[in-house]
C-alpha positions as CSV (number, residue, x, y, z in Angstrom):
1,X,113.8,131.8,181.7
2,X,116.0,134.7,182.8
3,X,118.8,136.4,181.0
4,X,120.7,139.2,182.8
5,X,117.7,139.6,185.1
6,X,115.2,139.9,182.3
7,X,112.4,137.3,182.3
8,X,111.8,135.8,178.9
9,X,108.6,134.0,178.1
10,X,107.8,131.5,175.3
11,X,105.3,134.1,173.9
12,X,108.1,136.7,173.7
13,X,110.3,134.2,171.9
14,X,107.5,133.3,169.5
15,X,107.0,137.0,168.7
16,X,110.8,137.4,168.2
17,X,110.8,134.4,165.8
18,X,108.0,136.0,163.8
19,X,110.2,139.0,163.2
20,X,113.3,137.0,162.2
21,X,114.5,135.5,159.0
22,X,115.7,131.9,159.0
23,X,119.4,131.7,160.0
24,X,121.3,128.6,159.2
25,X,124.7,130.1,159.9
26,X,124.7,129.2,163.6
27,X,126.3,126.0,165.0
28,X,123.3,125.5,167.3
29,X,119.8,126.6,166.3
30,X,116.2,126.6,167.4
31,X,113.9,124.7,165.0
32,X,110.4,126.1,164.8
33,X,107.9,125.2,162.1
34,X,110.6,123.5,160.1
35,X,112.8,126.6,160.0
36,X,116.0,127.3,161.9
37,X,116.8,130.4,164.0
38,X,119.9,131.6,166.0
39,X,119.1,131.2,169.7
40,X,120.9,134.5,170.6
41,X,118.9,136.4,168.1
42,X,115.7,135.1,169.5
43,X,116.6,136.0,173.0
44,X,118.0,139.4,172.0
45,X,114.7,140.4,170.4
46,X,112.6,138.8,173.2
47,X,114.6,140.5,175.9
48,X,115.6,143.8,174.3
49,X,119.2,143.0,175.2
50,X,121.9,143.3,172.5
51,X,123.3,140.0,171.3
52,X,126.7,141.0,172.7
53,X,125.1,141.7,176.1
54,X,124.8,138.1,177.2
55,X,126.3,134.7,176.7
56,X,125.0,131.9,174.6
57,X,125.9,128.3,174.9
58,X,124.3,125.5,176.9
59,X,122.7,127.7,179.5
60,X,120.8,129.7,176.9
61,X,120.0,126.6,174.9
62,X,118.7,124.8,177.9
63,X,116.5,127.7,178.8
64,X,114.9,127.7,175.4
65,X,114.5,123.9,175.6
66,X,112.7,124.4,179.0
67,X,110.4,126.9,177.2
68,X,109.4,124.1,174.8
69,X,111.7,124.8,171.8
70,X,113.8,122.3,170.0
71,X,117.4,123.4,170.2
72,X,120.4,121.5,168.9
73,X,123.3,121.3,166.4
74,X,122.0,122.5,163.0
75,X,123.5,119.5,161.2
76,X,121.5,117.1,163.5
77,X,118.3,119.1,163.2
78,X,118.5,119.5,159.5
79,X,119.0,115.7,159.1
80,X,115.9,115.2,161.2
81,X,113.9,117.6,159.1
82,X,114.9,115.9,155.9
83,X,113.8,112.5,157.3
84,X,110.3,113.8,157.9
85,X,109.8,114.8,154.2
């Protein structure tokens, strides 16, 4: 995916996730290994762009989905995680 002309790979996103703490304060999140992360924080770390330097929303979420990540409303994803226990 590209954000502000910067190509962002799945590997760069995985590296970003490894540096982040779980964040359940976002309306939409990326679920990875049963934990939840803010999409803009992932992309910011993966791209080197500040969080305020690009838009979030459906375009960003769809790009992360195309990279193979599960992205959705935190309430829906948390319910799904609880059902797997």
